[in-house]
C-alpha positions as CSV (number, residue, x, y, z in Angstrom):
1,M,0.0,0.0,0.0
2,A,2.9,2.4,0.8
3,K,4.1,1.9,-2.8
4,S,0.8,3.0,-4.4
5,M,0.6,6.0,-2.0
6,S,4.0,7.2,-3.2
7,N,3.0,6.7,-6.8
8,T,-0.2,8.7,-6.2
9,E,1.8,11.5,-4.5
10,G,4.3,11.6,-7.3
11,A,1.5,11.9,-9.9
12,M,-0.1,14.7,-7.9
13,A,3.2,16.5,-7.6
14,T,3.6,16.7,-11.4
15,T,0.1,18.2,-11.9
16,I,0.3,21.0,-9.3
17,A,-0.4,24.3,-11.0
18,P,1.7,27.2,-9.9
19,T,-0.1,29.5,-7.4
20,I,2.8,31.9,-7.2
21,T,3.1,34.3,-10.1
22,A,6.3,35.4,-11.7
23,L,5.9,38.8,-10.0
24,Q,5.5,37.2,-6.6
25,A,8.6,35.1,-7.3
26,L,10.5,38.2,-8.3
27,A,9.4,39.9,-5.0
28,A,10.5,36.9,-2.9
29,A,13.9,36.8,-4.6
30,N,14.4,40.6,-4.2
31,L,13.5,40.3,-0.5
32,F,16.0,37.5,-0.1
33,L,18.7,39.6,-1.8
34,S,18.0,42.7,0.3
35,N,18.4,40.6,3.5
36,H,21.6,39.0,2.4
37,L,23.5,41.1,-0.1
38,P,24.4,44.8,-0.8
39,D,22.1,46.9,-3.0
40,R,24.0,46.2,-6.3
41,F,22.3,42.8,-6.5
42,M,18.9,42.4,-8.1
43,A,16.5,39.7,-9.3
44,G,16.1,39.3,-13.0
45,P,13.1,37.9,-14.9
46,P,11.9,34.6,-13.4
47,S,11.4,31.5,-15.6
48,L,9.1,28.7,-14.7
49,D,10.6,25.3,-14.1
50,L,7.4,23.2,-13.7
51,P,9.1,19.8,-13.4
52,A,11.2,21.1,-10.5
53,Q,8.2,23.0,-9.1
54,V,10.2,26.3,-8.9
55,W,10.6,29.7,-10.4
56,R,14.3,30.2,-11.5
57,V,15.3,33.7,-10.8
58,P,18.7,35.0,-12.0
59,V,20.6,37.2,-9.6
60,L,22.1,40.2,-11.5
61,L,24.8,42.7,-10.6
62,A,23.6,46.2,-11.6
63,Y,24.8,49.8,-11.3
64,P,23.0,53.1,-11.7
65,I,23.1,54.5,-15.3
66,I,24.5,51.4,-16.9
67,G,22.1,48.8,-15.4
68,P,22.8,45.1,-15.1
69,V,26.3,43.9,-16.0
70,G,25.9,40.2,-15.6
71,Q,24.5,37.2,-13.6
72,T,26.1,36.3,-10.3
73,G,23.8,33.4,-9.3
74,E,20.3,32.0,-9.1
75,I,17.5,31.9,-6.6
76,L,14.8,29.2,-6.7
77,V,11.4,30.2,-5.5
78,S,8.6,27.6,-4.8
79,V,5.7,27.7,-7.3
80,T,3.2,27.1,-4.4
81,A,4.5,29.3,-1.7
82,E,6.3,32.7,-1.8
83,E,9.5,31.3,-0.3
84,V,13.1,30.7,-1.4
85,V,13.8,27.0,-1.8
86,S,17.5,27.4,-2.5
87,S,20.1,29.8,-3.9
88,T,23.6,30.0,-5.1
89,P,25.7,30.4,-2.0
90,I,26.1,34.1,-1.0
91,E,29.9,33.9,-1.0
92,E,29.9,32.5,-4.6
93,M,27.6,35.4,-5.7
94,K,30.1,37.9,-4.1
95,V,33.0,36.3,-5.9
96,A,31.1,36.4,-9.2
97,A,30.2,40.1,-8.6
98,R,33.9,41.0,-8.0
99,T,34.8,39.3,-11.3
100,L,32.0,41.2,-13.2
101,Y,33.0,44.5,-11.6
102,E,36.6,44.0,-12.8
103,Q,35.4,43.2,-16.3
104,H,33.1,46.3,-16.4
105,R,35.2,48.6,-14.3
106,N,35.6,51.3,-17.0
107,A,31.8,51.6,-17.6
108,I,31.0,51.4,-13.9
109,E,33.5,54.1,-13.0
110,A,32.9,56.4,-16.0
111,P,31.8,59.9,-15.2
112,V,28.1,60.6,-15.5
113,P,27.4,62.5,-18.8
């Protein structure tokens, strides 16, 4: 009986419709970022990964005037609850941000026209 229960649960899991919108996933990701990283990090456009039951939200490094300069990681937000399921480790995102900063230093530090 336990086997048939797990089969039923598995079938149900694949048919769950998202109750969290892309906008709600974006908000959850930005809240996570504001609690864990400096203000230069922002959530990018979410993409739905239905088999994994998550919204995949890219984490971008961005600067005033020039905007986003690249991706530093990813946050996964549940499709059924406005909560972060997992993310790229914070330290990895900081290292990626330093690399992006060095690659785009001239544009970032350019005087405002």
